[in-house]
C-alpha positions, 0 to 999 in steps of 0.5 A: 723890636719886631717888624710885624705890623697889623698890615703884614701879619700872615696867619689870617691872610688866608681868611681875608683872601678867601672869597669863593663863598662870597662869589656864590652868595653874590650869584644867589646860589649859596646853599649853606647855613640856611636857617630853618624857622620851624620843623615838623620833620618832612616839611620845614619852614624856610624864608617864611614858606613850607619846604619839603626837607630832602636833606635831613639825617632825621631818618625815622622822623623822630625829632618831632615825635610827641613822645620824644619831645615830651621826654626832653621836657620832662628831663629838663624839669627833673634835672635842669638843662645841664649836668654841669660836669664830666661823666667822670666826676659830677656829670653822670645821671641815672639816665646815662646809665639807663641809655647805655644799658639799653643801647648795648642790649639793642646792638648785642654788646656787653656794655656801652659808653656815651659821649657828648657828640658823635664827632667826639665819639670817633676821637674818644674811642680811637685815640685811647685804644692805640699806642706807639707801635700799633696800627690803624687800618682805615678806609679812605672814605671814612668820615671826618671824625674817624680821620680826626681820631686817626690823626690825633692818635698818630700825632700824640702816640706815634701810631702808624696809619695804613689807609686802603682804597674805598671798599677795596678788599684787594687793597685791604689785603695788601695793607694787612700784609704790611702789619709786623708780626705781633703788632696791635691793629685797629681796623676802622670803617664806616658801616654806611658811608656818609657821602654816597650812602653805600654799605661797607663790605663787612662780610669780605672785610671780616673774612680778610682780617680773620688770620690777622691780629686785628680788632674791628671798629664800625661807625654806624652813624648812618646805619643805625635805624637804617639797615640790619634787623630792626635797624640794628646796623651793619653787623646785624645786616651781615650777621657778624655781631661777634666778628665786630669788636666795637660799634660806635654811633651818633644820636643826631640821626635816628636817635633824634638828639645830640651825642654819641656812643660806643658799644663792645666788651665790658672790659674795653668799655671800662678801659675807655671810661678811665682813659678817654680824654674826650670823655673825661674832659668834656661835659656829659650829654645834657639830660634832654639829649639823653632822654630824647635818645632814650625815647627814640630808641624805645620807639624804634624797638616798638615800631621796627616798621619805620625802618622798612618805610624808610627803605621804601621811601628812599628806594622810590626816589632813587628809582624815580631819579634813575628813570628820569636819566639822572646819574644816581649812585645805586644803594640801599640806604636813606642816602640818595646821591645825584652826581652833577659833576660841576660845582656851579651846575650843582649850585644852580640845581640846588637853587632851582629845587629850593625855589620850587620848595625842596631843600637838599644838600650840595656836596662839593670838593673836598667832601666829594672827589673833584669833578663829582659835585652832587646833590645828597638827598636823604629821606625819612620814614615820615615822608609820604608818597605826595612828598616823594612824588613832588621831589621826583617831579620837581627834579624832572622840571629843574633838571630839564630846564638846566639841561641835566637830563 
């Protein structure tokens, strides 16, 4: 008989011993899982009061746009709440095809393919394209969805993974020289890195790989609608659409919805349609989600000034916080990171901002390197100058009170 009893089972032991979150909650400075009761974009209701939202990925402010909401409602009325199957079988509706065609055209590719979430897109694209003996070359700061896709490929298919130092072209070249002659290789990078908001050196990257047998996949989750011509992303910013083989992205930011897509050559997209487990064995994106993304894309195409307004808003706060003496990562995207260093100090800064009427995100290790806890501010095209001035002024008051500036 087994000597295991309910009191000495070990699998869940770590769950019962984990108390870090409980301690932070007891101090009243726990910043996560805070419910939003109502939202109109730049201002939300939390704990029954209005709060300026400075931590959302709703970059163009389209989640509350009347046309986007109307599109979702009409889709539910026509198709119901679910497609009730995978794209491969009964889960395809005409809206899926329409959105794929429009997304492909927008980013300058032959075809596109939708996935049910942005996270799933990374897994659904990377794993089917690489096999035993192939190589994945990956920036060390890539998003968790890419890391997960890499690990799935390595574990299931025996793929080799070579990671290079973040945005470090010298280290990338070192890794490229390790590729065996004739080996297939997929280089994967974020276009805009989600933590610090910096842009991949795509011009240097494509130059470094031109003499190697390497395909390039760029994740534009935080670049789509943010940089490039009319918000077309990282490849567009550098004029390198032809050099980038695949672009993947999520709907949960600029496109004001839930889902993801990859765009590239028709033959590659066709292959993914028939060999991607994440696509074949998942329920397809819901009608309301697809209709919302379609409406958001149409607004982006008709109103490219939103991209410029977003850049103005983020740059205004970035400059304002730098002028105050905060340690702010330089950049050109919607993400404005303020480095605090110590986790507890970061939680107290969050609490001071929240009590004053601003919500921002707190990133601590392992989301950041140890000792680099930060406030990850992100802005929308729909913030106005009053919102932005309030954010800057409040940072000044709370920062001085806590001795951070």
